[in-house]
N, C-alpha and C positions, 0 to 999 in steps of 0.2 A: 506492500500499501506506500504509495511514492512522496503520496501525497501528505498525508499523516506525517514522513517521515522529516519530511519539509514542516510542515506546521513547527515538529518536534525541535530540528535546530534552529528555526525562527527564536523559539521558544527561551531553545535554549541561547540567542544572541542578545534578546531581552534578558535573560534575567542575567545575563556576563555585563551586559550595561547601565545595568541596575548597578550592583552590586561595585560598578568599577566608580560609579558615583559615589554610593555607602562610600570610598576604601575614600577619595577625596572630601566629602560635604560632610559625611558622618556627623559630625557634630552638629550640625545643623540641621539636624533631620528627627525626623522628632517620630514621622510613624512607624506606630508598629505596634505588639498584640495587643489590642484592650481602648487602642487611641478613640476615642472619642468624639471620631472624624466624620465627616461624611461622606466621603465617598463609597458602603458599607452601607450607606442608608437606601439610596435608591436599587430598585432592583429594574440592572440591567439586560441589554439584547447579548445575546454574543450568535459570531457565524455557524453552521449546521459541522463546521468540521470542531469547530472550540467545543458542540456541546459531545460529537462524540467521544473528547478529551474528560469530560467529569463521566459519562456513561464507562470509559475505561478503566476510568480512576476507582465510581466506584465499585470496581469487581471485587479491587483491594484489597474493601474493608468487610468488618464481620459484619454479620446480615440484619445482628439486629439493630447497626448504627443505618445500614443501606433503608430498614426502614426507616426508622427516622428520620434520611433525610430526605424521604420521601413521602413523608409528611409531611410537615416543613413545606415543602415547594407544593404539595394539591392547596396547602393555604393560603400559601402567599402571593400576595396581590401587587398590581401593575405600580399600582402608589408607598404600598411600602417595604422597608429595607430587606435587603437580597437573605433568601429559605437558607444560607447557607451561612447567615450571622452567625454563632449565638455564644453569650459573653459576651462579645468585640471581639474572637475570632472565627475565621473562615474555617468552615469543618474539613473543607477539603482542600485548602492553602497551594500544597505540590499540584493541584488537576486548576486551580483559578485559570484565566480568563487572560488575553494581555491585556484590556484594559484594565482589571486587578495588577495586574504586577507593573503596569507604568503609575500609579493612582499616587499622587502624591508625587514626586520628578517633574523635575525641568523639563515642559514639554513643546517644546517649536510648531506653534500653528504657522499659517502662514490666514493672514484673507482680504482679498484686493488689494495683492502687495506690499502689505501690511505685519511687519516679524512682529509676532507676540512669542513671549513668554509665561508659560503659569503653572503653577504649584498647586499644593495643599497648602492652603493661607497662615499652619503652624509649624510647618519646613523655611530657611529659609532663612530666615530671620536674622537682620544685619549683617547679611551679605550683598557685600558690594556691587557681583556682580559673576556671572559664573560659565565658566569657561567653555567655548562653542563646542566641544567633546564631550563636555557633558550631557550635553543637550539631547532630548528624544524627538528625534524630527518622527510627529509622525505622519506627515502626506505621503512616504515613502514607506513605513512599518506598514498603515494602510491599506495602503495596494501594493503588497507582499503580499498580504494575509487577505487580501482581497483574491488574491492569482491563486493564492496555493487554496482557500475555499471551494473559488467555481473547477480549480483542477478536484479536487476532493469530491464535489457533485456528479461530475462525469465521471469517478472510478465508482461514484455507489451511483447512479442511473439504475432504476429500478425495484432499489435494496424499500425504499418505501419514496410518497411524497414529504418533501424534503420543503421547508417553510424559510423565506430568504435566512429570517433574524428565527431564534431563537429563547423565549426568555428565561432567565436560567433555569425558577423551576417549573419549564414547561421540557427543559432540556435535561435534568435533574430524572426526568420518566421517561426517557424518549430506549427501547430495548437498539441494544447493538448489538448489531448481527458478526462482527468479528468479536479474535484476542492479541 
């Protein structure tokens, strides 16, 4: 399954970039387990390839925890917090989506020719500037993720009708067809 391998490689690269940023700016990053920030307070959507990652992640958990996670997923609403958020922590941290991995870090956006950098309001206080190599440029990252997802959809043609995106709660309810 080449597309899923490509997705895993992208995850590794994103995690390495986030680790590099944490190495350089760690004392200015307050995001951590139990943070009362707003990043997990929204129930976000993910691509089908990311939904598959959740499904494969669930396979590694004890059945009792899978039942618990799926019950939370069924009860989730689009306006509520992420169904994986419990006691301030993600129940599937290792399988989290790219948007979850990058949230809080310095994100470079470009809109109408204007470049802006955004990050969690709790992070990077008293930092006059963030080095260019420590910015997560969303445009190429999202473009690459979308391309991987398109290949994933083609590889799984016929598995089931796929949505363009899944709320995390929906993704947690999907049956995964391979190991």
